[in-house]
MIGUZA-743565 format. One line per 4 residues: number of its first residue (from 1); for each residue x, y, z of N, C-alpha, C. Coordinates in Angstrom, 1 decimal. Example, Ala and Ser with C-alpha at 12.3 -4.5 7.8 and 13.67 -1.06 7.14 Angstrom:
1) 13.2:-5.7:7.8:12.3:-4.5:7.8:13.2:-3.3:7.8; 12.8:-2.2:7.1:13.7:-1.1:7.1:12.9:0.0:7.9
//
This chain:
1) 0.9:-1.2:0.0:0.0:0.0:0.0:0.9:1.2:0.0; 0.6:2.2:-0.9:1.4:3.4:-1.0:1.2:4.3:0.3; 2.1:5.1:0.6:2.0:6.0:1.8:0.7:6.9:1.7; 0.4:7.4:0.5:-0.8:8.3:0.4:-2.1:7.5:0.7
5) -2.1:6.2:0.2:-3.3:5.4:0.4:-3.4:5.0:1.9; -2.2:4.7:2.5:-2.2:4.4:3.9:-2.8:5.5:4.8; -2.4:6.8:4.5:-2.9:7.9:5.3:-4.4:8.2:5.0; -4.8:7.9:3.8:-6.2:8.1:3.5:-7.1:7.1:4.3
9) -6.6:5.9:4.4:-7.3:4.8:5.1:-7.4:5.2:6.6; -6.3:5.6:7.2:-6.3:6.0:8.6:-7.3:7.1:8.8; -7.3:8.1:7.9:-8.2:9.3:8.1:-9.6:8.8:8.1; -10.0:7.9:7.2:-11.4:7.4:7.1:-11.8:6.7:8.4
13) -10.8:5.9:8.9:-11.1:5.2:10.2:-11.4:6.1:11.3; -10.6:7.2:11.4:-10.7:8.2:12.5:-12.1:8.9:12.4; -12.4:9.4:11.1:-13.6:10.1:10.9:-14.8:9.2:11.2; -14.7:7.9:10.7:-15.8:7.0:10.9:-16.0:6.7:12.4
17) -14.9:6.6:13.1:-15.1:6.3:14.6:-15.7:7.5:15.3; -15.4:8.7:14.9:-16.0:9.9:15.5:-17.4:10.0:15.3; -17.8:9.8:14.0:-19.3:9.8:13.7:-20.0:8.7:14.4; -19.5:7.5:14.4:-20.2:6.4:15.2:-20.3:6.8:16.6
21) -19.2:7.3:17.2:-19.3:7.7:18.7:-20.3:8.7:18.9; -20.5:9.7:18.1:-21.5:10.8:18.3:-22.9:10.2:18.1; -23.0:9.3:17.2:-24.4:8.6:17.0:-24.7:7.8:18.2; -23.8:7.1:18.8:-24.1:6.2:19.9:-24.4:7.1:21.1
25) -23.7:8.2:21.3:-23.9:9.1:22.5:-25.3:9.7:22.4; -25.7:10.1:21.1:-27.0:10.7:20.9:-28.1:9.6:21.2; -27.9:8.4:20.7:-28.9:7.3:21.0:-29.0:7.0:22.4; -27.9:7.0:23.2:-27.9:6.7:24.6:-28.6:7.8:25.4
29) -28.4:9.1:25.0:-29.1:10.1:25.7:-30.6:10.0:25.4; -31.0:9.8:24.2:-32.4:9.6:23.8:-33.0:8.5:24.6; -32.3:7.4:24.7:-32.8:6.2:25.3:-32.9:6.4:26.8; -32.0:7.2:27.4:-32.1:7.4:28.8:-33.2:8.3:29.3
33) -33.7:9.2:28.4:-34.8:10.1:28.7:-36.1:9.4:28.7; -36.8:9.4:29.9:-38.1:8.7:29.9:-39.1:9.4:29.0; -39.8:8.6:28.3:-40.9:9.2:27.4:-42.1:9.6:28.3; -42.7:10.7:27.9:-44.0:11.0:28.7:-45.0:10.0:28.5
37) -45.9:9.9:29.5:-47.0:8.9:29.4:-48.0:9.2:28.3; -48.3:10.5:28.1:-49.2:10.9:27.0:-48.7:12.2:26.4; -49.3:12.7:25.4:-48.8:13.8:24.7:-49.5:15.1:25.2; -48.7:16.2:25.0:-49.3:17.5:25.3:-50.2:18.0:24.3
41) -51.3:18.6:24.7:-52.2:19.2:23.7:-51.8:20.6:23.4; -51.2:20.8:22.2:-50.6:22.1:21.9:-51.6:22.9:21.0; -52.6:22.3:20.5:-53.5:23.1:19.7:-54.9:22.4:19.8; -55.9:23.0:19.2:-57.2:22.4:19.3:-57.2:21.0:18.7
45) -57.8:20.0:19.4:-57.7:18.6:19.0:-58.6:18.4:17.8; -58.3:17.3:17.0:-59.2:17.0:15.9:-60.6:16.7:16.4; -61.6:16.8:15.5:-62.9:16.4:16.0:-63.0:15.0:16.6; -63.8:14.9:17.6:-64.0:13.6:18.2:-63.0:13.1:19.1
49) -62.3:14.0:19.9:-61.3:13.5:20.9:-61.9:12.9:22.1; -63.2:13.0:22.3:-63.8:12.4:23.4:-64.8:11.3:23.0; -64.9:10.3:23.9:-66.0:9.4:23.7:-67.1:10.0:24.5; -68.2:9.3:24.9:-69.3:9.8:25.6:-68.9:10.2:27.0
53) -69.2:11.5:27.3:-68.9:12.0:28.6:-69.9:11.5:29.6; -69.5:10.9:30.7:-70.4:10.3:31.6:-71.3:11.4:32.3; -72.5:11.0:32.7:-73.4:11.9:33.3:-73.0:12.2:34.7; -72.3:11.3:35.4:-71.9:11.5:36.8:-70.4:11.2:36.9
57) -69.9:11.8:37.9:-68.4:11.8:38.2:-68.0:10.3:38.4; -67.1:9.8:37.7:-66.6:8.4:37.9:-65.8:8.3:39.2; -65.8:7.1:39.7:-65.1:6.8:40.9:-63.6:6.4:40.5; -62.7:6.9:41.3:-61.3:6.5:41.2:-60.6:6.8:42.5
61) -59.5:6.0:42.7:-58.7:6.2:43.9:-57.2:6.3:43.5; -56.6:7.4:43.9:-55.1:7.5:43.6:-54.4:8.0:44.8; -53.1:8.0:44.8:-52.3:8.3:46.0:-51.8:9.8:45.9; -51.7:10.4:47.1:-51.1:11.7:47.1:-49.6:11.6:47.1
65) -48.9:12.7:47.1:-47.4:12.6:46.9:-46.7:11.9:48.1; -47.4:11.8:49.2:-46.8:11.0:50.3:-47.2:9.5:50.2; -47.9:9.1:49.2:-48.3:7.7:49.1:-49.6:7.3:49.7; -50.3:8.2:50.2:-51.6:7.9:50.9:-52.7:7.9:49.9
69) -53.5:6.8:49.8:-54.6:6.8:48.8:-55.8:7.7:49.2; -56.4:8.2:48.2:-57.6:9.1:48.4:-58.6:8.7:47.3; -59.8:8.5:47.7:-60.9:8.3:46.7:-61.5:9.7:46.4; -61.8:9.9:45.1:-62.4:11.2:44.7:-63.7:11.4:45.4
73) -64.4:10.4:45.9:-65.6:10.6:46.7:-65.4:11.4:47.9; -64.2:11.5:48.4:-63.9:12.4:49.6:-64.4:13.8:49.4; -64.5:14.2:48.1:-64.9:15.6:47.9:-66.4:15.7:47.4; -67.2:14.7:47.6:-68.6:14.7:47.2:-69.3:15.8:48.0
77) -70.3:16.4:47.3:-71.0:17.5:47.9:-70.4:18.9:47.7; -69.2:18.9:47.0:-68.5:20.2:46.7:-68.4:20.3:45.2; -68.4:21.6:44.8:-68.1:21.9:43.4:-66.6:21.4:43.1; -66.4:20.6:42.1:-65.1:20.0:41.9:-64.6:20.3:40.5
81) -63.4:20.8:40.5:-62.6:21.0:39.2:-61.5:20.0:39.2; -61.5:19.0:38.4:-60.5:18.0:38.3:-59.6:18.3:37.1; -58.4:18.6:37.4:-57.4:19.0:36.4:-56.3:17.9:36.2; -56.3:17.3:35.0:-55.4:16.3:34.7:-54.2:17.0:34.0
85) -53.0:16.7:34.5:-51.8:17.4:34.1:-50.5:16.5:34.2; -49.4:17.1:33.7:-48.1:16.4:33.9:-47.0:17.4:34.0; -45.9:17.0:34.6:-44.9:18.0:34.9:-44.2:18.5:33.7; -44.2:17.7:32.6:-43.5:18.1:31.4:-44.3:18.9:30.4
89) -45.6:19.1:30.8:-46.6:19.8:29.9:-46.6:21.3:30.2; -46.1:22.1:29.2:-46.0:23.5:29.4:-47.4:24.2:29.7; -48.5:23.9:28.9:-49.7:24.5:29.2:-50.2:24.1:30.6; -49.9:22.9:31.0:-50.3:22.5:32.4:-49.7:23.3:33.4
93) -48.4:23.6:33.2:-47.7:24.4:34.2:-48.2:25.9:34.2; -48.6:26.4:33.0:-49.1:27.7:33.0:-50.5:27.8:33.7; -51.2:26.7:33.8:-52.5:26.8:34.5:-52.4:26.9:36.0; -51.3:26.5:36.6:-51.2:26.3:38.0:-51.4:27.6:38.8
97) -50.9:28.8:38.4:-51.2:30.0:39.1:-52.7:30.4:39.1; -53.4:30.1:38.0:-54.8:30.3:38.0:-55.5:29.4:38.9; -55.2:28.1:38.9:-55.8:27.2:39.8:-55.5:27.5:41.3; -54.3:27.9:41.6:-53.9:28.4:42.9:-54.8:29.5:43.4
101) -55.1:30.5:42.5:-55.9:31.6:42.8:-57.4:31.2:43.1; -57.9:30.3:42.3:-59.2:29.8:42.4:-59.4:29.1:43.8; -58.4:28.2:44.1:-58.5:27.4:45.3:-58.3:28.3:46.5; -57.7:29.4:46.4:-57.4:30.3:47.6:-58.4:31.4:47.8
105) -59.4:31.6:46.9:-60.3:32.7:47.1:-61.4:32.4:48.1; -61.7:33.3:49.0:-62.8:33.1:50.0:-64.1:32.7:49.3; -64.4:33.2:48.1:-65.7:32.8:47.5:-65.7:31.4:47.0; -64.5:30.7:47.1:-64.4:29.3:46.6:-64.5:28.4:47.8
109) -65.2:28.8:48.9:-65.1:28.0:50.1:-65.7:26.5:49.9; -66.6:26.4:48.9:-67.0:25.0:48.7:-66.6:24.5:47.3; -65.5:25.1:46.8:-64.9:24.6:45.5:-63.6:23.8:45.9; -63.5:22.7:45.3:-62.2:21.9:45.4:-61.6:21.8:44.1
113) -60.4:22.4:44.0:-59.5:22.1:42.8:-58.7:20.9:43.1; -58.8:19.9:42.3:-58.1:18.6:42.5:-57.2:18.4:41.3; -55.9:18.4:41.5:-54.9:18.1:40.4:-54.6:16.6:40.4; -54.7:16.1:39.2:-54.4:14.6:39.0:-53.2:14.6:38.1
117) -52.0:14.3:38.6:-50.8:14.3:37.8:-50.6:12.9:37.2; -50.7:12.8:35.9:-50.5:11.5:35.2:-49.1:11.5:34.8; -48.2:11.0:35.7:-46.8:11.2:35.6:-46.1:10.2:36.5; -44.8:10.2:36.5:-44.0:9.4:37.4:-43.9:10.0:38.7
121) -44.2:9.3:39.8:-44.3:9.9:41.1:-43.1:10.7:41.6; -41.9:10.2:41.3:-40.7:11.0:41.7:-40.6:12.3:41.0; -41.0:12.3:39.7:-41.0:13.6:39.0:-42.0:14.6:39.5; -43.1:14.1:39.9:-44.2:15.0:40.5:-43.7:15.5:41.9
125) -43.1:14.7:42.7:-42.6:15.2:44.0:-41.5:16.2:43.8; -40.6:16.0:42.9:-39.6:17.0:42.6:-40.1:18.3:42.1; -41.1:18.2:41.3:-41.8:19.4:40.8:-42.5:20.2:41.9; -43.2:19.5:42.7:-44.0:20.1:43.8:-43.0:20.8:44.8
129) -41.8:20.2:45.0:-40.9:20.8:45.9:-40.4:22.2:45.4; -40.5:22.5:44.1:-40.1:23.7:43.6:-41.2:24.7:43.2; -42.4:24.1:42.8:-43.5:24.9:42.4:-44.6:24.8:43.4; -45.0:25.9:44.0:-46.1:25.9:45.0:-47.4:25.5:44.4
133) -48.1:24.5:44.9:-49.4:24.1:44.4:-50.3:24.1:45.7; -51.3:24.9:45.7:-52.1:25.2:46.9:-53.5:24.4:46.9; -53.5:23.3:46.2:-54.7:22.5:46.2:-54.2:21.0:46.2; -55.1:20.1:46.6:-54.7:18.7:46.6:-54.3:18.1:45.3
137) -53.2:17.3:45.3:-52.7:16.7:44.1:-52.7:15.2:44.3; -53.2:14.4:43.4:-53.1:13.0:43.4:-52.2:12.6:42.2; -51.6:11.4:42.3:-50.6:11.0:41.3:-51.0:9.6:40.7; -51.0:9.4:39.4:-51.2:8.1:38.8:-50.5:7.9:37.6
141) -50.1:6.7:37.2:-49.5:6.4:35.9:-50.7:5.8:35.1; -50.7:4.5:34.9:-51.8:3.9:34.2:-53.1:4.1:34.9; -53.1:4.1:36.2:-54.4:4.3:36.9:-54.8:5.8:36.7; -53.9:6.7:36.6:-54.2:8.1:36.3:-54.9:8.2:34.9
145) -54.3:7.5:33.9:-54.9:7.5:32.6:-56.2:6.9:32.6; -56.4:5.8:33.4:-57.7:5.2:33.5:-58.8:6.2:34.0; -58.3:7.0:35.0:-59.3:8.0:35.6:-59.7:9.0:34.6; -58.7:9.5:33.8:-59.0:10.5:32.7:-59.9:9.8:31.7
149) -59.7:8.6:31.3:-60.5:7.9:30.3:-61.9:7.7:30.8; -62.1:7.6:32.1:-63.4:7.4:32.7:-64.3:8.7:32.5; -63.6:9.8:32.3:-64.3:11.1:32.0:-64.7:11.2:30.6; -64.3:10.3:29.7:-64.6:10.3:28.3:-63.5:10.6:27.4
153) -62.3:10.7:27.8:-61.1:11.0:26.9:-60.9:9.8:26.0; -60.9:10.0:24.7:-60.5:8.9:23.8:-59.1:8.9:23.5; -58.6:10.1:23.1:-57.1:10.3:22.7:-56.5:11.1:23.9; -55.7:10.4:24.7:-55.1:11.0:25.9:-54.2:12.2:25.5
157) -54.5:13.3:26.1:-53.7:14.6:25.8:-53.9:15.5:27.0; -52.9:16.3:27.3:-52.9:17.2:28.4:-52.8:18.6:27.9; -53.3:19.6:28.7:-54.1:19.4:29.9:-55.6:19.0:29.6; -56.3:18.5:30.6:-57.7:18.1:30.4:-58.4:18.4:31.8
161) -59.5:19.0:31.8:-60.2:19.4:33.0:-61.7:19.0:33.0; -62.1:18.5:34.1:-63.6:18.2:34.2:-64.2:19.0:35.3; -65.4:19.5:35.1:-66.1:20.3:36.0:-67.3:19.5:36.5; -67.4:19.3:37.8:-68.4:18.4:38.4:-69.2:19.3:39.4
165) -70.5:19.2:39.3:-71.3:20.1:40.2:-71.5:19.4:41.6; -72.2:20.1:42.5:-72.3:19.6:43.9:-73.1:18.4:44.0; -73.8:18.0:43.0:-74.6:16.8:43.0:-73.9:15.6:42.3; -72.6:15.8:42.0:-71.8:14.7:41.3:-72.0:14.6:39.8
169) -72.7:15.6:39.2:-72.9:15.5:37.8:-71.8:16.1:37.0; -71.3:15.5:36.0:-70.3:16.1:35.1:-70.9:17.2:34.3; -70.6:18.4:34.6:-71.2:19.6:33.9:-70.6:19.8:32.6; -69.3:19.8:32.5:-68.6:19.9:31.2:-67.1:19.4:31.4
173) -66.5:19.2:30.3:-65.1:18.9:30.3:-64.4:19.7:29.2; -63.1:20.0:29.5:-62.4:21.0:28.6:-61.1:20.4:28.3; -60.8:20.4:27.0:-59.5:19.9:26.5:-58.6:21.1:26.1; -57.4:21.1:26.6:-56.5:22.3:26.4:-56.3:23.1:27.6
177) -55.5:24.2:27.4:-55.2:25.1:28.5:-56.4:25.8:29.0; -56.6:25.9:30.3:-57.7:26.7:30.9:-57.4:28.2:30.8; -58.4:29.0:30.6:-58.3:30.4:30.6:-59.3:31.0:31.6; -58.9:32.0:32.3:-59.7:32.4:33.5:-61.1:32.8:33.2
181) -61.4:33.5:32.1:-62.7:33.9:31.8:-63.6:32.7:31.6; -63.1:31.7:30.8:-63.9:30.5:30.6:-64.2:29.8:31.9; -63.2:29.7:32.8:-63.3:28.9:34.0:-64.4:29.6:34.9; -64.3:30.9:35.0:-65.2:31.7:35.9:-66.6:31.6:35.3
185) -66.8:31.7:34.0:-68.1:31.5:33.4:-68.7:30.2:33.7; -67.8:29.1:33.6:-68.3:27.8:33.9:-68.8:27.6:35.3; -67.9:28.1:36.3:-68.3:28.0:37.7:-69.5:28.8:38.0; -69.7:30.0:37.4:-70.9:30.8:37.6:-72.2:30.1:37.2
189) -72.1:29.4:36.0:-73.2:28.7:35.5:-73.5:27.5:36.4; -72.5:26.8:36.9:-72.8:25.7:37.8:-73.4:26.2:39.1; -73.0:27.3:39.6:-73.7:27.9:40.8:-75.2:28.2:40.5; -75.5:28.7:39.4:-76.9:28.9:39.0:-77.7:27.6:38.9
193) -77.1:26.6:38.4:-77.7:25.3:38.3:-78.0:24.7:39.7; -76.9:24.7:40.5:-77.1:24.2:41.8:-78.0:25.0:42.7; -78.2:26.2:42.4:-79.2:27.1:43.1:-80.6:26.9:42.6; -80.8:26.1:41.5:-82.1:25.9:41.0:-82.6:27.0:40.1
197) -81.6:27.9:39.7:-82.0:29.1:38.8:-82.0:28.7:37.3; -81.3:27.6:37.0:-81.1:27.3:35.6:-81.1:25.8:35.4; -81.7:25.3:34.4:-81.6:23.9:34.1:-80.2:23.5:33.5; -79.7:22.3:33.9:-78.3:22.0:33.5:-78.1:22.0:32.0
201) -79.1:21.5:31.3:-78.9:21.5:29.8:-78.9:22.9:29.2; -79.8:23.7:29.8:-79.8:25.1:29.3:-78.4:25.8:29.7; -77.9:25.5:30.8:-76.6:26.1:31.2:-75.5:25.6:30.3; -75.5:24.3:29.9:-74.5:23.8:29.0:-74.6:24.5:27.6
205) -75.8:24.8:27.2:-76.0:25.5:25.9:-75.5:26.9:26.0; -75.8:27.5:27.1:-75.3:28.9:27.4:-73.8:29.0:27.4; -73.2:28.0:28.0:-71.7:27.9:28.1:-71.1:27.7:26.7; -71.7:26.8:25.9:-71.2:26.5:24.6:-71.3:27.8:23.7
209) -72.4:28.5:23.8:-72.5:29.8:23.1:-71.5:30.8:23.5; -71.2:30.9:24.8:-70.3:31.9:25.3:-68.8:31.6:25.0; -68.5:30.3:24.8:-67.1:29.9:24.5:-66.9:29.4:23.1; -67.9:29.6:22.2:-67.8:29.2:20.8:-66.6:29.9:20.2
213) -65.8:29.1:19.5:-64.7:29.7:18.7:-63.4:29.9:19.6; -63.5:29.5:20.9:-62.3:29.6:21.7:-61.6:28.3:21.8; -62.1:27.5:22.8:-61.4:26.2:23.0:-62.5:25.1:22.9; -62.1:23.9:22.5:-63.1:22.8:22.5:-63.6:22.5:23.9
217) -64.9:22.3:24.0:-65.5:22.0:25.2:-66.7:21.1:24.9; -66.9:20.1:25.8:-67.9:19.1:25.5:-68.8:18.9:26.7
//
């Protein structure tokens, strides 16, 4: 082999080794990163993201960050906002200050904001240690997804919120990031229904008209 050919061969081996090493490192980093359990809802979902929404609040039991189990029935008799979220979901994180305000208002004395983190428990505990959340949080992986599915979710995506009235009826569900005006309009309508001032079906129609063209609501 000529000297020129010998140096060309050595050069190709060195370059090939560097490319292979970079590829392996990239693959290892990708493999080491845990995949999220479900995907983030970044835009309005395609038509039909929900199956039939149940008339009444489904039963489920999940654990709090300390590992203690809680049944959702513990909050029966209260207006309930059940917010399904995950630590890696940017719209979910943006909702937390709004949910904190709602949970802390004196007018919300019989409102329970319940966060259901469908995520890995260690990730949730680490997140809660840094981000103040002023309402109860339960954690689930597959059982968390099952709880969301029980509210009628067909294609799992975050964030997802269910509004349940004081009689345990599912008033409405919302796919995507919550916005304060929509949330307050929903809670005000539920108050009127629970006070006997408005029929629940009429209230749902009023809500649909008020939020038409904003976010999908069922």
